[in-house]
N, CA, C and O atoms as a Tinker XYZ file with bonds, in Angstrom:
   272  protein
     1  N     -9.292000    9.391000   15.151000    73     2
     2  CA    -8.016000    9.557000   14.577000    64     1     3
     3  C     -8.149000    9.444000   12.997000    63     2     4     5
     4  O     -8.701000    8.480000   12.467000    81     3
     5  N     -7.650000   10.406000   12.352000    73     3     6
     6  CA    -7.729000   10.315000   10.900000    64     5     7
     7  C     -6.390000    9.826000   10.306000    63     6     8     9
     8  O     -5.306000   10.087000   10.829000    81     7
     9  N     -6.539000    9.087000    9.161000    73     7    10
    10  CA    -5.370000    8.575000    8.508000    64     9    11
    11  C     -4.563000    9.617000    7.821000    63    10    12    13
    12  O     -5.159000   10.527000    7.244000    81    11
    13  N     -3.297000    9.573000    7.826000    73    11    14
    14  CA    -2.433000   10.540000    7.128000    64    13    15
    15  C     -1.929000    9.784000    5.834000    63    14    16    17
    16  O     -0.993000    8.985000    5.854000    81    15
    17  N     -2.586000   10.091000    4.810000    73    15    18
    18  CA    -2.222000    9.442000    3.490000    64    17    19
    19  C     -1.060000   10.089000    2.797000    63    18    20    21
    20  O     -0.941000   11.310000    2.700000    81    19
    21  N     -0.206000    9.209000    2.319000    73    19    22
    22  CA     1.028000    9.608000    1.617000    64    21    23
    23  C      1.096000    8.979000    0.236000    63    22    24    25
    24  O      0.505000    7.915000    0.052000    81    23
    25  N      1.755000    9.544000   -0.725000    73    23    26
    26  CA     1.874000    8.900000   -2.074000    64    25    27
    27  C      3.207000    8.222000   -2.131000    63    26    28    29
    28  O      4.186000    8.678000   -1.540000    81    27
    29  N      3.236000    7.081000   -2.878000    73    27    30
    30  CA     4.503000    6.402000   -3.020000    64    29    31
    31  C      4.381000    5.072000   -3.742000    63    30    32    33
    32  O      3.571000    4.910000   -4.655000    81    31
    33  N      5.194000    4.137000   -3.318000    73    31    34
    34  CA     5.237000    2.807000   -3.942000    64    33    35
    35  C      5.491000    1.805000   -2.797000    63    34    36    37
    36  O      6.046000    2.147000   -1.753000    81    35
    37  N      5.051000    0.521000   -3.047000    73    35    38
    38  CA     5.237000   -0.491000   -2.000000    64    37    39
    39  C      5.684000   -1.808000   -2.682000    63    38    40    41
    40  O      5.291000   -2.118000   -3.806000    81    39
    41  N      6.493000   -2.535000   -1.971000    73    39    42
    42  CA     6.903000   -3.899000   -2.421000    64    41    43
    43  C      6.716000   -4.832000   -1.186000    63    42    44    45
    44  O      7.199000   -4.560000   -0.087000    81    43
    45  N      6.000000   -5.925000   -1.437000    73    43    46
    46  CA     5.768000   -6.823000   -0.342000    64    45    47
    47  C      6.772000   -8.034000   -0.379000    63    46    48    49
    48  O      7.399000   -8.313000   -1.401000    81    47
    49  N      6.881000   -8.703000    0.741000    73    47    50
    50  CA     7.780000   -9.823000    0.752000    64    49    51
    51  C      7.170000  -10.915000   -0.037000    63    50    52    53
    52  O      5.958000  -10.885000   -0.254000    81    51
    53  N      7.930000  -11.904000   -0.498000    73    51    54
    54  CA     7.350000  -12.999000   -1.326000    64    53    55
    55  C      6.271000  -13.747000   -0.539000    63    54    56    57
    56  O      6.406000  -14.048000    0.647000    81    55
    57  N      5.189000  -14.027000   -1.279000    73    55    58
    58  CA     4.101000  -14.712000   -0.684000    64    57    59
    59  C      2.918000  -13.902000   -0.311000    63    58    60    61
    60  O      1.837000  -14.407000   -0.008000    81    59
    61  N      3.169000  -12.552000   -0.343000    73    59    62
    62  CA     2.091000  -11.560000   -0.039000    64    61    63
    63  C      1.819000  -10.802000   -1.320000    63    62    64    65
    64  O      2.713000  -10.679000   -2.157000    81    63
    65  N      0.628000  -10.298000   -1.498000    73    63    66
    66  CA     0.299000   -9.595000   -2.711000    64    65    67
    67  C     -0.852000   -8.632000   -2.440000    63    66    68    69
    68  O     -1.571000   -8.789000   -1.454000    81    67
    69  N     -1.032000   -7.632000   -3.311000    73    67    70
    70  CA    -2.165000   -6.673000   -3.370000    64    69    71
    71  C     -2.799000   -6.846000   -4.674000    63    70    72    73
    72  O     -2.242000   -7.469000   -5.578000    81    71
    73  N     -4.006000   -6.283000   -4.796000    73    71    74
    74  CA    -4.649000   -6.253000   -6.087000    64    73    75
    75  C     -4.403000   -4.926000   -6.795000    63    74    76    77
    76  O     -4.544000   -3.855000   -6.206000    81    75
    77  N     -4.036000   -5.019000   -8.063000    73    75    78
    78  CA    -3.802000   -3.768000   -8.854000    64    77    79
    79  C     -5.105000   -3.322000   -9.411000    63    78    80    81
    80  O     -6.143000   -3.928000   -9.146000    81    79
    81  N     -5.072000   -2.237000  -10.204000    73    79    82
    82  CA    -6.295000   -1.605000  -10.669000    64    81    83
    83  C     -7.156000   -2.636000  -11.542000    63    82    84    85
    84  O     -8.377000   -2.506000  -11.621000    81    83
    85  N     -6.527000   -3.578000  -12.139000    73    83    86
    86  CA    -7.254000   -4.543000  -12.968000    64    85    87
    87  C     -7.747000   -5.760000  -12.175000    63    86    88    89
    88  O     -8.427000   -6.630000  -12.718000    81    87
    89  N     -7.379000   -5.811000  -10.824000    73    87    90
    90  CA    -7.785000   -6.918000  -10.016000    64    89    91
    91  C     -6.786000   -8.035000  -10.043000    63    90    92    93
    92  O     -7.093000   -9.117000   -9.544000    81    91
    93  N     -5.661000   -7.856000  -10.569000    73    91    94
    94  CA    -4.576000   -8.890000  -10.688000    64    93    95
    95  C     -3.707000   -8.773000   -9.421000    63    94    96    97
    96  O     -3.514000   -7.699000   -8.851000    81    95
    97  N     -3.208000   -9.924000   -9.029000    73    95    98
    98  CA    -2.261000   -9.973000   -7.869000    64    97    99
    99  C     -0.924000   -9.280000   -8.296000    63    98   100   101
   100  O     -0.441000   -9.470000   -9.412000    81    99
   101  N     -0.360000   -8.485000   -7.376000    73    99   102
   102  CA     0.870000   -7.787000   -7.613000    64   101   103
   103  C      1.685000   -7.711000   -6.279000    63   102   104   105
   104  O      1.117000   -7.387000   -5.236000    81   103
   105  N      2.962000   -7.998000   -6.315000    73   103   106
   106  CA     3.831000   -7.915000   -5.168000    64   105   107
   107  C      4.381000   -6.528000   -5.036000    63   106   108   109
   108  O      4.822000   -6.157000   -3.948000    81   107
   109  N      4.379000   -5.741000   -6.081000    73   107   110
   110  CA     4.872000   -4.392000   -6.077000    64   109   111
   111  C      3.893000   -3.436000   -6.836000    63   110   112   113
   112  O      3.405000   -3.777000   -7.914000    81   111
   113  N      3.631000   -2.291000   -6.278000    73   111   114
   114  CA     2.801000   -1.308000   -6.904000    64   113   115
   115  C      3.397000    0.076000   -6.786000    63   114   116   117
   116  O      3.929000    0.409000   -5.727000    81   115
   117  N      3.337000    0.892000   -7.808000    73   115   118
   118  CA     3.795000    2.255000   -7.789000    64   117   119
   119  C      2.533000    3.107000   -7.918000    63   118   120   121
   120  O      1.490000    2.638000   -8.373000    81   119
   121  N      2.653000    4.367000   -7.508000    73   119   122
   122  CA     1.561000    5.348000   -7.627000    64   121   123
   123  C      0.389000    5.055000   -6.663000    63   122   124   125
   124  O     -0.771000    5.310000   -6.986000    81   123
   125  N      0.705000    4.535000   -5.522000    73   123   126
   126  CA    -0.283000    4.195000   -4.483000    64   125   127
   127  C     -0.410000    5.372000   -3.509000    63   126   128   129
   128  O      0.398000    6.301000   -3.526000    81   127
   129  N     -1.418000    5.311000   -2.680000    73   127   130
   130  CA    -1.442000    6.135000   -1.430000    64   129   131
   131  C     -1.468000    5.152000   -0.308000    63   130   132   133
   132  O     -2.125000    4.112000   -0.375000    81   131
   133  N     -0.748000    5.490000    0.725000    73   131   134
   134  CA    -0.693000    4.626000    1.952000    64   133   135
   135  C     -0.734000    5.400000    3.276000    63   134   136   137
   136  O     -0.306000    6.549000    3.381000    81   135
   137  N     -1.244000    4.735000    4.222000    73   135   138
   138  CA    -1.304000    5.280000    5.595000    64   137   139
   139  C     -0.900000    4.180000    6.630000    63   138   140   141
   140  O     -1.464000    3.086000    6.659000    81   139
   141  N      0.060000    4.517000    7.433000    73   139   142
   142  CA     0.476000    3.460000    8.491000    64   141   143
   143  C     -0.339000    3.721000    9.702000    63   142   144   145
   144  O     -0.419000    4.856000   10.172000    81   143
   145  N     -0.991000    2.620000   10.259000    73   143   146
   146  CA    -1.671000    2.683000   11.493000    64   145   147
   147  C     -1.279000    1.481000   12.377000    63   146   148   149
   148  O     -1.599000    0.343000   12.033000    81   147
   149  N     -0.623000    1.709000   13.460000    73   147   150
   150  CA    -0.137000    0.648000   14.260000    64   149   151
   151  C      0.734000   -0.249000   13.518000    63   150   152   153
   152  O      1.716000    0.206000   12.932000    81   151
   153  N      0.451000   -1.501000   13.496000    73   151   154
   154  CA     1.272000   -2.484000   12.731000    64   153   155
   155  C      0.772000   -2.847000   11.426000    63   154   156   157
   156  O      1.100000   -3.908000   10.896000    81   155
   157  N     -0.073000   -1.947000   10.838000    73   155   158
   158  CA    -0.688000   -2.220000    9.556000    64   157   159
   159  C     -0.425000   -1.051000    8.632000    63   158   160   161
   160  O     -0.183000    0.075000    9.066000    81   159
   161  N     -0.485000   -1.380000    7.220000    73   159   162
   162  CA    -0.366000   -0.328000    6.229000    64   161   163
   163  C     -1.731000   -0.375000    5.449000    63   162   164   165
   164  O     -2.109000   -1.424000    4.927000    81   163
   165  N     -2.439000    0.754000    5.386000    73   163   166
   166  CA    -3.629000    0.869000    4.559000    64   165   167
   167  C     -3.169000    1.326000    3.124000    63   166   168   169
   168  O     -2.352000    2.240000    3.008000    81   167
   169  N     -3.672000    0.718000    2.096000    73   167   170
   170  CA    -3.260000    1.027000    0.757000    64   169   171
   171  C     -4.370000    1.270000   -0.162000    63   170   172   173
   172  O     -5.283000    0.456000   -0.300000    81   171
   173  N     -4.298000    2.437000   -0.827000    73   171   174
   174  CA    -5.342000    2.790000   -1.901000    64   173   175
   175  C     -4.617000    2.723000   -3.210000    63   174   176   177
   176  O     -3.537000    3.292000   -3.367000    81   175
   177  N     -5.205000    2.036000   -4.140000    73   175   178
   178  CA    -4.706000    1.905000   -5.524000    64   177   179
   179  C     -5.594000    2.613000   -6.455000    63   178   180   181
   180  O     -6.798000    2.359000   -6.478000    81   179
   181  N     -5.051000    3.500000   -7.231000    73   179   182
   182  CA    -5.798000    4.221000   -8.252000    64   181   183
   183  C     -6.592000    3.229000   -9.107000    63   182   184   185
   184  O     -6.059000    2.217000   -9.562000    81   183
   185  N     -7.891000    3.542000   -9.319000    73   183   186
   186  CA    -8.713000    2.643000  -10.203000    64   185   187
   187  C     -9.479000    1.569000   -9.331000    63   186   188   189
   188  O    -10.271000    0.791000   -9.864000    81   187
   189  N     -9.231000    1.551000   -8.037000    73   187   190
   190  CA    -9.995000    0.635000   -7.147000    64   189   191
   191  C    -10.756000    1.500000   -6.092000    63   190   192   193
   192  O    -10.300000    2.563000   -5.670000    81   191
   193  N    -11.899000    0.989000   -5.716000    73   191   194
   194  CA   -12.764000    1.677000   -4.725000    64   193   195
   195  C    -12.389000    1.332000   -3.287000    63   194   196   197
   196  O    -12.682000    2.099000   -2.370000    81   195
   197  N    -11.746000    0.190000   -3.083000    73   195   198
   198  CA   -11.476000   -0.318000   -1.744000    64   197   199
   199  C    -10.163000    0.164000   -1.154000    63   198   200   201
   200  O     -9.344000    0.735000   -1.874000    81   199
   201  N     -9.946000   -0.042000    0.099000    73   199   202
   202  CA    -8.703000    0.175000    0.773000    64   201   203
   203  C     -8.173000   -1.173000    1.181000    63   202   204   205
   204  O     -8.851000   -1.897000    1.910000    81   203
   205  N     -7.007000   -1.536000    0.748000    73   203   206
   206  CA    -6.388000   -2.816000    1.066000    64   205   207
   207  C     -5.512000   -2.677000    2.344000    63   206   208   209
   208  O     -4.969000   -1.600000    2.592000    81   207
   209  N     -5.374000   -3.739000    3.144000    73   207   210
   210  CA    -4.708000   -3.687000    4.359000    64   209   211
   211  C     -3.666000   -4.823000    4.417000    63   210   212   213
   212  O     -3.987000   -5.974000    4.121000    81   211
   213  N     -2.420000   -4.496000    4.798000    73   211   214
   214  CA    -1.456000   -5.516000    4.992000    64   213   215
   215  C     -0.784000   -5.277000    6.350000    63   214   216   217
   216  O     -0.638000   -4.138000    6.794000    81   215
   217  N     -0.371000   -6.394000    7.008000    73   215   218
   218  CA     0.422000   -6.307000    8.204000    64   217   219
   219  C      1.835000   -5.808000    7.935000    63   218   220   221
   220  O      2.450000   -6.222000    6.952000    81   219
   221  N      2.357000   -4.943000    8.767000    73   219   222
   222  CA     3.717000   -4.438000    8.528000    64   221   223
   223  C      4.757000   -5.462000    8.193000    63   222   224   225
   224  O      5.575000   -5.180000    7.317000    81   223
   225  N      4.813000   -6.655000    8.817000    73   223   226
   226  CA     5.845000   -7.636000    8.460000    64   225   227
   227  C      5.766000   -8.153000    7.045000    63   226   228   229
   228  O      6.731000   -8.747000    6.564000    81   227
   229  N      4.585000   -7.941000    6.313000    73   227   230
   230  CA     4.457000   -8.274000    4.956000    64   229   231
   231  C      5.162000   -7.296000    3.928000    63   230   232   233
   232  O      5.321000   -7.562000    2.737000    81   231
   233  N      5.555000   -6.147000    4.542000    73   231   234
   234  CA     6.196000   -5.085000    3.668000    64   233   235
   235  C      7.659000   -5.209000    3.616000    63   234   236   237
   236  O      8.341000   -5.214000    4.641000    81   235
   237  N      8.169000   -5.311000    2.390000    73   235   238
   238  CA     9.597000   -5.356000    2.176000    64   237   239
   239  C     10.188000   -3.928000    2.049000    63   238   240   241
   240  O     11.286000   -3.642000    2.525000    81   239
   241  N      9.389000   -3.032000    1.370000    73   239   242
   242  CA     9.910000   -1.671000    1.101000    64   241   243
   243  C      8.680000   -0.746000    0.781000    63   242   244   245
   244  O      7.738000   -1.107000    0.076000    81   243
   245  N      8.792000    0.467000    1.366000    73   243   246
   246  CA     7.854000    1.489000    0.978000    64   245   247
   247  C      8.612000    2.722000    0.602000    63   246   248   249
   248  O      9.463000    3.178000    1.366000    81   247
   249  N      8.328000    3.288000   -0.571000    73   247   250
   250  CA     8.924000    4.570000   -0.961000    64   249   251
   251  C      7.837000    5.658000   -0.782000    63   250   252   253
   252  O      6.689000    5.526000   -1.207000    81   251
   253  N      8.281000    6.713000   -0.134000    73   251   254
   254  CA     7.313000    7.823000    0.067000    64   253   255
   255  C      7.737000    8.994000   -0.830000    63   254   256   257
   256  O      8.853000    9.507000   -0.741000    81   255
   257  N      6.791000    9.396000   -1.701000    73   255   258
   258  CA     7.082000   10.535000   -2.592000    64   257   259
   259  C      6.503000   11.858000   -2.143000    63   258   260   261
   260  O      6.751000   12.891000   -2.764000    81   259
   261  N      5.731000   11.835000   -1.063000    73   259   262
   262  CA     5.188000   13.089000   -0.539000    64   261   263
   263  C      5.590000   13.331000    0.887000    63   262   264   265
   264  O      5.873000   12.407000    1.649000    81   263
   265  N      5.610000   14.652000    1.242000    73   263   266
   266  CA     5.974000   15.006000    2.594000    64   265   267
   267  C      4.881000   15.846000    3.207000    63   266   268   269
   268  O      4.004000   16.364000    2.517000    81   267
   269  N      4.950000   15.969000    4.508000    73   267   270
   270  CA     3.954000   16.833000    5.243000    64   269   271
   271  C      4.241000   18.236000    5.008000    63   270   272
   272  O      3.538000   19.105000    5.524000    81   271
């Protein structure tokens, strides 16, 4: 199964964070790519080589800027 990547923004609930391009903690990020798999969201941040993973309950809001 291949991931379906979409462009957008994400905001996490308080107490959860992602790493931005500079390696700093951030609760909200814009200009990301994300893919939903089961109960998890895979997140790619421009400027980082890794894929970050958060559990769906940690997500307060996702904005999707791209469509199929």
